[in-house]
mmCIF file of the N, C-alpha and C atoms, coordinates in Angstrom:
data_MODEL
# 
_entry.id   MODEL 
# 
loop_
_atom_site.group_PDB 
_atom_site.id 
_atom_site.type_symbol 
_atom_site.label_atom_id 
_atom_site.label_alt_id 
_atom_site.label_comp_id 
_atom_site.label_asym_id 
_atom_site.label_entity_id 
_atom_site.label_seq_id 
_atom_site.pdbx_PDB_ins_code 
_atom_site.Cartn_x 
_atom_site.Cartn_y 
_atom_site.Cartn_z 
_atom_site.occupancy 
_atom_site.B_iso_or_equiv 
_atom_site.pdbx_formal_charge 
_atom_site.auth_seq_id 
_atom_site.auth_comp_id 
_atom_site.auth_asym_id 
_atom_site.auth_atom_id 
_atom_site.pdbx_PDB_model_num 
ATOM 1   N N  . MET A 1 1  ? 6.473   -10.056 45.110  1.00 0.00 ? 1  MET A N  1 
ATOM 2   C CA . MET A 1 1  ? 6.860   -10.611 43.810  1.00 0.00 ? 1  MET A CA 1 
ATOM 3   C C  . MET A 1 1  ? 5.620   -10.943 42.976  1.00 0.00 ? 1  MET A C  1 
ATOM 4   N N  . LYS A 1 2  ? 4.623   -11.534 43.612  1.00 0.00 ? 2  LYS A N  1 
ATOM 5   C CA . LYS A 1 2  ? 3.399   -11.877 42.888  1.00 0.00 ? 2  LYS A CA 1 
ATOM 6   C C  . LYS A 1 2  ? 2.777   -10.637 42.250  1.00 0.00 ? 2  LYS A C  1 
ATOM 7   N N  . TYR A 1 3  ? 2.733   -9.558  43.045  1.00 0.00 ? 3  TYR A N  1 
ATOM 8   C CA . TYR A 1 3  ? 2.120   -8.319  42.562  1.00 0.00 ? 3  TYR A CA 1 
ATOM 9   C C  . TYR A 1 3  ? 2.839   -7.803  41.317  1.00 0.00 ? 3  TYR A C  1 
ATOM 10  N N  . ARG A 1 4  ? 4.178   -7.846  41.363  1.00 0.00 ? 4  ARG A N  1 
ATOM 11  C CA . ARG A 1 4  ? 4.961   -7.352  40.224  1.00 0.00 ? 4  ARG A CA 1 
ATOM 12  C C  . ARG A 1 4  ? 4.698   -8.192  38.973  1.00 0.00 ? 4  ARG A C  1 
ATOM 13  N N  . ALA A 1 5  ? 4.616   -9.489  39.162  1.00 0.00 ? 5  ALA A N  1 
ATOM 14  C CA . ALA A 1 5  ? 4.364   -10.373 38.025  1.00 0.00 ? 5  ALA A CA 1 
ATOM 15  C C  . ALA A 1 5  ? 2.995   -10.064 37.417  1.00 0.00 ? 5  ALA A C  1 
ATOM 16  N N  . LYS A 1 6  ? 2.015   -9.840  38.291  1.00 0.00 ? 6  LYS A N  1 
ATOM 17  C CA . LYS A 1 6  ? 0.673   -9.529  37.824  1.00 0.00 ? 6  LYS A CA 1 
ATOM 18  C C  . LYS A 1 6  ? 0.694   -8.236  37.006  1.00 0.00 ? 6  LYS A C  1 
ATOM 19  N N  . ASN A 1 7  ? 1.357   -7.238  37.552  1.00 0.00 ? 7  ASN A N  1 
ATOM 20  C CA . ASN A 1 7  ? 1.458   -5.948  36.886  1.00 0.00 ? 7  ASN A CA 1 
ATOM 21  C C  . ASN A 1 7  ? 2.152   -6.099  35.536  1.00 0.00 ? 7  ASN A C  1 
ATOM 22  N N  . HIS A 1 8  ? 3.200   -6.890  35.512  1.00 0.00 ? 8  HIS A N  1 
ATOM 23  C CA . HIS A 1 8  ? 3.974   -7.081  34.294  1.00 0.00 ? 8  HIS A CA 1 
ATOM 24  C C  . HIS A 1 8  ? 3.111   -7.743  33.213  1.00 0.00 ? 8  HIS A C  1 
ATOM 25  N N  . SER A 1 9  ? 2.360   -8.766  33.586  1.00 0.00 ? 9  SER A N  1 
ATOM 26  C CA . SER A 1 9  ? 1.534   -9.458  32.596  1.00 0.00 ? 9  SER A CA 1 
ATOM 27  C C  . SER A 1 9  ? 0.472   -8.507  32.038  1.00 0.00 ? 9  SER A C  1 
ATOM 28  N N  . LYS A 1 10 ? -0.010  -7.590  32.885  1.00 0.00 ? 10 LYS A N  1 
ATOM 29  C CA . LYS A 1 10 ? -0.978  -6.606  32.405  1.00 0.00 ? 10 LYS A CA 1 
ATOM 30  C C  . LYS A 1 10 ? -0.343  -5.719  31.344  1.00 0.00 ? 10 LYS A C  1 
ATOM 31  N N  . GLN A 1 11 ? 0.883   -5.277  31.601  1.00 0.00 ? 11 GLN A N  1 
ATOM 32  C CA . GLN A 1 11 ? 1.596   -4.431  30.643  1.00 0.00 ? 11 GLN A CA 1 
ATOM 33  C C  . GLN A 1 11 ? 1.801   -5.177  29.329  1.00 0.00 ? 11 GLN A C  1 
ATOM 34  N N  . VAL A 1 12 ? 2.165   -6.449  29.425  1.00 0.00 ? 12 VAL A N  1 
ATOM 35  C CA . VAL A 1 12 ? 2.389   -7.256  28.224  1.00 0.00 ? 12 VAL A CA 1 
ATOM 36  C C  . VAL A 1 12 ? 1.094   -7.363  27.420  1.00 0.00 ? 12 VAL A C  1 
ATOM 37  N N  . LEU A 1 13 ? -0.014  -7.598  28.120  1.00 0.00 ? 13 LEU A N  1 
ATOM 38  C CA . LEU A 1 13 ? -1.306  -7.699  27.441  1.00 0.00 ? 13 LEU A CA 1 
ATOM 39  C C  . LEU A 1 13 ? -1.658  -6.396  26.746  1.00 0.00 ? 13 LEU A C  1 
ATOM 40  N N  . ILE A 1 14 ? -1.408  -5.275  27.426  1.00 0.00 ? 14 ILE A N  1 
ATOM 41  C CA . ILE A 1 14 ? -1.704  -3.968  26.831  1.00 0.00 ? 14 ILE A CA 1 
ATOM 42  C C  . ILE A 1 14 ? -0.858  -3.765  25.577  1.00 0.00 ? 14 ILE A C  1 
ATOM 43  N N  . LEU A 1 15 ? 0.435   -4.119  25.668  1.00 0.00 ? 15 LEU A N  1 
ATOM 44  C CA . LEU A 1 15 ? 1.320   -3.973  24.511  1.00 0.00 ? 15 LEU A CA 1 
ATOM 45  C C  . LEU A 1 15 ? 0.851   -4.850  23.356  1.00 0.00 ? 15 LEU A C  1 
ATOM 46  N N  . LEU A 1 16 ? 0.463   -6.084  23.660  1.00 0.00 ? 16 LEU A N  1 
ATOM 47  C CA . LEU A 1 16 ? -0.038  -6.983  22.619  1.00 0.00 ? 16 LEU A CA 1 
ATOM 48  C C  . LEU A 1 16 ? -1.286  -6.405  21.972  1.00 0.00 ? 16 LEU A C  1 
ATOM 49  N N  . GLY A 1 17 ? -2.174  -5.890  22.813  1.00 0.00 ? 17 GLY A N  1 
ATOM 50  C CA . GLY A 1 17 ? -3.404  -5.288  22.303  1.00 0.00 ? 17 GLY A CA 1 
ATOM 51  C C  . GLY A 1 17 ? -3.102  -4.133  21.366  1.00 0.00 ? 17 GLY A C  1 
ATOM 52  N N  . LEU A 1 18 ? -2.132  -3.309  21.743  1.00 0.00 ? 18 LEU A N  1 
ATOM 53  C CA . LEU A 1 18 ? -1.746  -2.172  20.904  1.00 0.00 ? 18 LEU A CA 1 
ATOM 54  C C  . LEU A 1 18 ? -1.181  -2.657  19.580  1.00 0.00 ? 18 LEU A C  1 
ATOM 55  N N  . ASP A 1 19 ? -0.327  -3.683  19.629  1.00 0.00 ? 19 ASP A N  1 
ATOM 56  C CA . ASP A 1 19 ? 0.253   -4.241  18.405  1.00 0.00 ? 19 ASP A CA 1 
ATOM 57  C C  . ASP A 1 19 ? -0.843  -4.727  17.468  1.00 0.00 ? 19 ASP A C  1 
ATOM 58  N N  . ILE A 1 20 ? -1.812  -5.444  18.015  1.00 0.00 ? 20 ILE A N  1 
ATOM 59  C CA . ILE A 1 20 ? -2.904  -5.982  17.204  1.00 0.00 ? 20 ILE A CA 1 
ATOM 60  C C  . ILE A 1 20 ? -3.721  -4.838  16.605  1.00 0.00 ? 20 ILE A C  1 
ATOM 61  N N  . LEU A 1 21 ? -4.005  -3.816  17.425  1.00 0.00 ? 21 LEU A N  1 
ATOM 62  C CA . LEU A 1 21 ? -4.762  -2.659  16.943  1.00 0.00 ? 21 LEU A CA 1 
ATOM 63  C C  . LEU A 1 21 ? -4.047  -1.983  15.783  1.00 0.00 ? 21 LEU A C  1 
ATOM 64  N N  . ILE A 1 22 ? -2.748  -1.757  15.957  1.00 0.00 ? 22 ILE A N  1 
ATOM 65  C CA . ILE A 1 22 ? -1.962  -1.100  14.904  1.00 0.00 ? 22 ILE A CA 1 
ATOM 66  C C  . ILE A 1 22 ? -1.993  -1.944  13.634  1.00 0.00 ? 22 ILE A C  1 
ATOM 67  N N  . TYR A 1 23 ? -1.846  -3.266  13.788  1.00 0.00 ? 23 TYR A N  1 
ATOM 68  C CA . TYR A 1 23 ? -1.858  -4.185  12.654  1.00 0.00 ? 23 TYR A CA 1 
ATOM 69  C C  . TYR A 1 23 ? -3.186  -4.093  11.905  1.00 0.00 ? 23 TYR A C  1 
ATOM 70  N N  . VAL A 1 24 ? -4.286  -4.118  12.667  1.00 0.00 ? 24 VAL A N  1 
ATOM 71  C CA . VAL A 1 24 ? -5.621  -4.052  12.064  1.00 0.00 ? 24 VAL A CA 1 
ATOM 72  C C  . VAL A 1 24 ? -5.806  -2.728  11.329  1.00 0.00 ? 24 VAL A C  1 
ATOM 73  N N  . VAL A 1 25 ? -5.358  -1.641  11.956  1.00 0.00 ? 25 VAL A N  1 
ATOM 74  C CA . VAL A 1 25 ? -5.482  -0.319  11.331  1.00 0.00 ? 25 VAL A CA 1 
ATOM 75  C C  . VAL A 1 25 ? -4.687  -0.268  10.032  1.00 0.00 ? 25 VAL A C  1 
ATOM 76  N N  . GLN A 1 26 ? -3.480  -0.825  10.045  1.00 0.00 ? 26 GLN A N  1 
ATOM 77  C CA . GLN A 1 26 ? -2.653  -0.828  8.840   1.00 0.00 ? 26 GLN A CA 1 
ATOM 78  C C  . GLN A 1 26 ? -3.330  -1.610  7.720   1.00 0.00 ? 26 GLN A C  1 
ATOM 79  N N  . ILE A 1 27 ? -3.908  -2.766  8.041   1.00 0.00 ? 27 ILE A N  1 
ATOM 80  C CA . ILE A 1 27 ? -4.604  -3.570  7.034   1.00 0.00 ? 27 ILE A CA 1 
ATOM 81  C C  . ILE A 1 27 ? -5.778  -2.771  6.475   1.00 0.00 ? 27 ILE A C  1 
ATOM 82  N N  . GLY A 1 28 ? -6.546  -2.149  7.368   1.00 0.00 ? 28 GLY A N  1 
ATOM 83  C CA . GLY A 1 28 ? -7.690  -1.349  6.937   1.00 0.00 ? 28 GLY A CA 1 
ATOM 84  C C  . GLY A 1 28 ? -7.261  -0.221  6.026   1.00 0.00 ? 28 GLY A C  1 
ATOM 85  N N  . LEU A 1 29 ? -6.185  0.463   6.392   1.00 0.00 ? 29 LEU A N  1 
ATOM 86  C CA . LEU A 1 29 ? -5.697  1.587   5.593   1.00 0.00 ? 29 LEU A CA 1 
ATOM 87  C C  . LEU A 1 29 ? -5.229  1.110   4.228   1.00 0.00 ? 29 LEU A C  1 
ATOM 88  N N  . SER A 1 30 ? -4.477  0.013   4.188   1.00 0.00 ? 30 SER A N  1 
ATOM 89  C CA . SER A 1 30 ? -3.965  -0.464  2.907   1.00 0.00 ? 30 SER A CA 1 
ATOM 90  C C  . SER A 1 30 ? -5.124  -0.881  2.001   1.00 0.00 ? 30 SER A C  1 
ATOM 91  N N  . ARG A 1 31 ? -6.178  -1.451  2.580   1.00 0.00 ? 31 ARG A N  1 
ATOM 92  C CA . ARG A 1 31 ? -7.352  -1.821  1.777   1.00 0.00 ? 31 ARG A CA 1 
ATOM 93  C C  . ARG A 1 31 ? -8.016  -0.579  1.219   1.00 0.00 ? 31 ARG A C  1 
ATOM 94  N N  . GLU A 1 32 ? -8.166  0.451   2.059   1.00 0.00 ? 32 GLU A N  1 
ATOM 95  C CA . GLU A 1 32 ? -8.790  1.698   1.609   1.00 0.00 ? 32 GLU A CA 1 
ATOM 96  C C  . GLU A 1 32 ? -7.958  2.330   0.502   1.00 0.00 ? 32 GLU A C  1 
ATOM 97  N N  . ILE A 1 33 ? -6.635  2.314   0.677   1.00 0.00 ? 33 ILE A N  1 
ATOM 98  C CA . ILE A 1 33 ? -5.745  2.898   -0.331  1.00 0.00 ? 33 ILE A CA 1 
ATOM 99  C C  . ILE A 1 33 ? -5.883  2.129   -1.641  1.00 0.00 ? 33 ILE A C  1 
ATOM 100 N N  . MET A 1 34 ? -5.957  0.797   -1.556  1.00 0.00 ? 34 MET A N  1 
ATOM 101 C CA . MET A 1 34 ? -6.114  -0.016  -2.761  1.00 0.00 ? 34 MET A CA 1 
ATOM 102 C C  . MET A 1 34 ? -7.422  0.315   -3.465  1.00 0.00 ? 34 MET A C  1 
ATOM 103 N N  . LYS A 1 35 ? -8.502  0.457   -2.684  1.00 0.00 ? 35 LYS A N  1 
ATOM 104 C CA . LYS A 1 35 ? -9.796  0.811   -3.269  1.00 0.00 ? 35 LYS A CA 1 
ATOM 105 C C  . LYS A 1 35 ? -9.705  2.159   -3.962  1.00 0.00 ? 35 LYS A C  1 
ATOM 106 N N  . ALA A 1 36 ? -9.058  3.113   -3.296  1.00 0.00 ? 36 ALA A N  1 
ATOM 107 C CA . ALA A 1 36 ? -8.935  4.466   -3.846  1.00 0.00 ? 36 ALA A CA 1 
ATOM 108 C C  . ALA A 1 36 ? -8.142  4.444   -5.147  1.00 0.00 ? 36 ALA A C  1 
ATOM 109 N N  . THR A 1 37 ? -7.039  3.697   -5.187  1.00 0.00 ? 37 THR A N  1 
ATOM 110 C CA . THR A 1 37 ? -6.233  3.648   -6.406  1.00 0.00 ? 37 THR A CA 1 
ATOM 111 C C  . THR A 1 37 ? -7.016  2.951   -7.517  1.00 0.00 ? 37 THR A C  1 
ATOM 112 N N  . ASP A 1 38 ? -7.765  1.916   -7.184  1.00 0.00 ? 38 ASP A N  1 
ATOM 113 C CA . ASP A 1 38 ? -8.605  1.244   -8.181  1.00 0.00 ? 38 ASP A CA 1 
ATOM 114 C C  . ASP A 1 38 ? -9.601  2.232   -8.768  1.00 0.00 ? 38 ASP A C  1 
ATOM 115 N N  . ALA A 1 39 ? -10.235 3.020   -7.905  1.00 0.00 ? 39 ALA A N  1 
ATOM 116 C CA . ALA A 1 39 ? -11.216 4.000   -8.362  1.00 0.00 ? 39 ALA A CA 1 
ATOM 117 C C  . ALA A 1 39 ? -10.546 5.031   -9.258  1.00 0.00 ? 39 ALA A C  1 
ATOM 118 N N  . LEU A 1 40 ? -9.370  5.489   -8.867  1.00 0.00 ? 40 LEU A N  1 
ATOM 119 C CA . LEU A 1 40 ? -8.647  6.487   -9.666  1.00 0.00 ? 40 LEU A CA 1 
ATOM 120 C C  . LEU A 1 40 ? -8.282  5.917   -11.031 1.00 0.00 ? 40 LEU A C  1 
ATOM 121 N N  . LEU A 1 41 ? -7.798  4.678   -11.049 1.00 0.00 ? 41 LEU A N  1 
ATOM 122 C CA . LEU A 1 41 ? -7.438  4.043   -12.318 1.00 0.00 ? 41 LEU A CA 1 
ATOM 123 C C  . LEU A 1 41 ? -8.660  3.927   -13.218 1.00 0.00 ? 41 LEU A C  1 
ATOM 124 N N  . PHE A 1 42 ? -9.793  3.544   -12.614 1.00 0.00 ? 42 PHE A N  1 
ATOM 125 C CA . PHE A 1 42 ? -11.037 3.401   -13.368 1.00 0.00 ? 42 PHE A CA 1 
ATOM 126 C C  . PHE A 1 42 ? -11.437 4.739   -13.985 1.00 0.00 ? 42 PHE A C  1 
ATOM 127 N N  . VAL A 1 43 ? -11.376 5.793   -13.181 1.00 0.00 ? 43 VAL A N  1 
ATOM 128 C CA . VAL A 1 43 ? -11.735 7.134   -13.664 1.00 0.00 ? 43 VAL A CA 1 
ATOM 129 C C  . VAL A 1 43 ? -10.784 7.557   -14.775 1.00 0.00 ? 43 VAL A C  1 
ATOM 130 N N  . ASN A 1 44 ? -9.497  7.321   -14.587 1.00 0.00 ? 44 ASN A N  1 
ATOM 131 C CA . ASN A 1 44 ? -8.509  7.691   -15.605 1.00 0.00 ? 44 ASN A CA 1 
ATOM 132 C C  . ASN A 1 44 ? -8.786  6.966   -16.919 1.00 0.00 ? 44 ASN A C  1 
ATOM 133 N N  . LYS A 1 45 ? -9.123  5.695   -16.854 1.00 0.00 ? 45 LYS A N  1 
ATOM 134 C CA . LYS A 1 45 ? -9.431  4.922   -18.064 1.00 0.00 ? 45 LYS A CA 1 
ATOM 135 C C  . LYS A 1 45 ? -10.627 5.526   -18.781 1.00 0.00 ? 45 LYS A C  1 
ATOM 136 N N  . ASN A 1 46 ? -11.665 5.865   -18.006 1.00 0.00 ? 46 ASN A N  1 
ATOM 137 C CA . ASN A 1 46 ? -12.865 6.441   -18.605 1.00 0.00 ? 46 ASN A CA 1 
ATOM 138 C C  . ASN A 1 46 ? -12.567 7.773   -19.267 1.00 0.00 ? 46 ASN A C  1 
ATOM 139 N N  . ILE A 1 47 ? -11.744 8.601   -18.616 1.00 0.00 ? 47 ILE A N  1 
ATOM 140 C CA . ILE A 1 47 ? -11.389 9.903   -19.191 1.00 0.00 ? 47 ILE A CA 1 
ATOM 141 C C  . ILE A 1 47 ? -10.595 9.685   -20.475 1.00 0.00 ? 47 ILE A C  1 
ATOM 142 N N  . ALA A 1 48 ? -9.674  8.739   -20.454 1.00 0.00 ? 48 ALA A N  1 
ATOM 143 C CA . ALA A 1 48 ? -8.856  8.447   -21.632 1.00 0.00 ? 48 ALA A CA 1 
ATOM 144 C C  . ALA A 1 48 ? -9.744  7.971   -22.781 1.00 0.00 ? 48 ALA A C  1 
ATOM 145 N N  . ASN A 1 49 ? -10.771 7.195   -22.473 1.00 0.00 ? 49 ASN A N  1 
ATOM 146 C CA . ASN A 1 49 ? -11.677 6.697   -23.507 1.00 0.00 ? 49 ASN A CA 1 
ATOM 147 C C  . ASN A 1 49 ? -12.524 7.816   -24.096 1.00 0.00 ? 49 ASN A C  1 
ATOM 148 N N  . MET A 1 50 ? -12.876 8.795   -23.269 1.00 0.00 ? 50 MET A N  1 
ATOM 149 C CA . MET A 1 50 ? -13.717 9.896   -23.739 1.00 0.00 ? 50 MET A CA 1 
ATOM 150 C C  . MET A 1 50 ? -12.957 10.816  -24.682 1.00 0.00 ? 50 MET A C  1 
ATOM 151 N N  . ILE A 1 51 ? -11.652 10.990  -24.431 1.00 0.00 ? 51 ILE A N  1 
ATOM 152 C CA . ILE A 1 51 ? -10.859 11.927  -25.246 1.00 0.00 ? 51 ILE A CA 1 
ATOM 153 C C  . ILE A 1 51 ? -10.636 11.358  -26.648 1.00 0.00 ? 51 ILE A C  1 
# 
């Protein structure tokens, strides 16, 4: 029984780690996307001003 509990807690830790990793990746991606859209908006404004 002890062995199974140990194994189970390891699985839980791995799952938690994966959840945290996915969360961090999503935050990073959304920040990158926001930066990209900001850059695109900036470029569009400049092009509109030039015309």
